[in-house]
N, C-alpha and C positions, 0 to 999 in steps of 0.2 A: 545522609542519603535517603531517598524515598524509593522503596520497592514498588515495582509495577509488574503487571502480567498482561498477557494477550489472551483474549477470549473472543468467542463468537459475539457479534453485535446482536443486540436485542431491541425490541420496539422501545423499551424504556430508556435506551440510550440516545434516542433520536434528537431531543432538544440539544444535548451536548454535541452530538455529531454534526448537526446543522450549524451550530455556532462555530465549530472548527472549520467547516466548509466555507462559511461566510468570511472568517478571518483570513482564510488561506487563498481564496480564489476571487478574481473579479467577476467571474461567472459561476456562482455556486449553483449546485443542483437545486431544483425546486424542492421545497420542504417535504412533499409527499413522495419523492423519488426513492428515498431510502426505505420508507415503509413498503413501497412496491417491491423493492429488491429483496427485502427480508421476507415478506409474506407471500409474494406471488411469482417471483422469478426463479425457477428451479436451477437456472444456470449461474446464479449469484452465489458467491462466497464472500462473507463480510466479517471483518474482525475489528476489535477496538483494542487499544492499549489503555490500561486503566491503572492509576496510582493506587497503592494499598498502604496508606499511612497508618502508623500505629494509633494515631488519634485523628479525629476529624473525618470528613466525608471523602469517600473515594471520588476520583475525577477522571472522566474519559479525556485523554490528552492526545490521542492519535487514532486514526482509522484508515482502513484500506478496503476497497471493493474490487473483486475479481470476477470476471465472467468467464466461465469455462465453456468454451465453444468447441465441441468435438474434442480435439486433442490439444487445444491451444488455451493457455491462460492469458486473458487480456486484462491488464491492470487498468481498470476503468478510473480509479481515483485513489490517491493516497495523500494524507495530510496529517500534520502534527501542529499542535498549538504553537504559536511563535515563541513563547517562553520556554518550550520544551524541545526546540529544534537543536540539532547537532549534539544530542546526548545519546544517540544510538537507537532511539525509538522507531524512527522510520526504517532503519536497517533491520530491526527485529520484526517489524510488521511485514516488510517485504520478504524476509527469510521464511517466516511462517507461512505466508501466502504461497510462495513458490513450493515449499515442501508439501503442503496440503493439497495444492493443485496437482502436483505430480502424483500423490497418492490416489487422486480421483481420475488419473489418466492423462494429465497434460504431459506433452513431450516437448513443448516450446512455449514461449511467452512473448507477448507484444505489449507495447504501450505508445502513447503519444506524450511528448513533453514540449513545452514552449521553447522555441529556439534560443531565448535569452536566459532560461533557467539553468545556469551552469552548475549550480549546486545539485540540483536533481539529476542532471545528466551525469555528473560525477558518481553519484550514488548508484545509478543504474549501471554505469561502466564498471564500477567496483564489483558488481554482481554478474559481470560478463555480458551485459547487453551491448549490442553494436548498433550504430545508426544504419538503418536499411533504406531510408528515403526521407523525403521532405513533403509535407502537405502544405502547399502555398495557401496563405490566408485562412488557415483552419480555424482560428479562434475568432468568434464573432464580435467580441468586444472591441478589438483593435486590429483585426485582420492579420494578426501575427501568424507566422509560419509555425507548424509543429514539426518536430523530428519524429519519425517513426523509428522506434528502437525495438530490436528483437533479440531474443535469447534462444538459441537453438540447443538441442541436445540436453534437455532437462531430464537427467537420469541420475542413477546412483553415483556415477563418477563425478557428476556435477556437485552433488551434495558432499561427497568426500572433499572436493576442492574447497567448497564453502567452509566446511569445518576446519580444514587446514589453514585457510585464511582467517579463521576465527570470526567469520561473518555469521555463522550459525553455531550456537552452542548445542549441547546435547538435546535440549528440548526446544530452545529458541523461543520459549514462551514467557520468560521472566527475566528480570534484571533489576538494577538499581540506577537511579538518576540522581 
């Protein structure tokens, strides 16, 4: 097993983050977007999941970007390298992002997800997100619809529920894959 941890994204992570983005999405963000989010957007909260092998190089294997807009956490993007998917890294990233957004004043969360991306939809439903609407032709590459998903009542009771469902450990910031 390889240990990993979740930490704030840094400018030095950008080549690996952009590679994850390109492998995960047909419409990746422009390369300079993450730099802007880190250095210039005070509403952005960004994390990476990084392996911590006993030997060899550490590797960024996942990332998440959240925009904190007044009292709402908007999940702008989340992705994990294909070979590291379904190992709990996406769950850990989402749990940390929601917890830290709550600490900074968020009382709800929103996101858009492709209508065909059932695996991502299931992850969000596991965290209590509900479908609140549909954005017709939202994605520019193929005009696919997006589902708008929301999580209301981001509060201490919610985090107690997450811990009870074992979606959030005591810190939520480390694990093994």
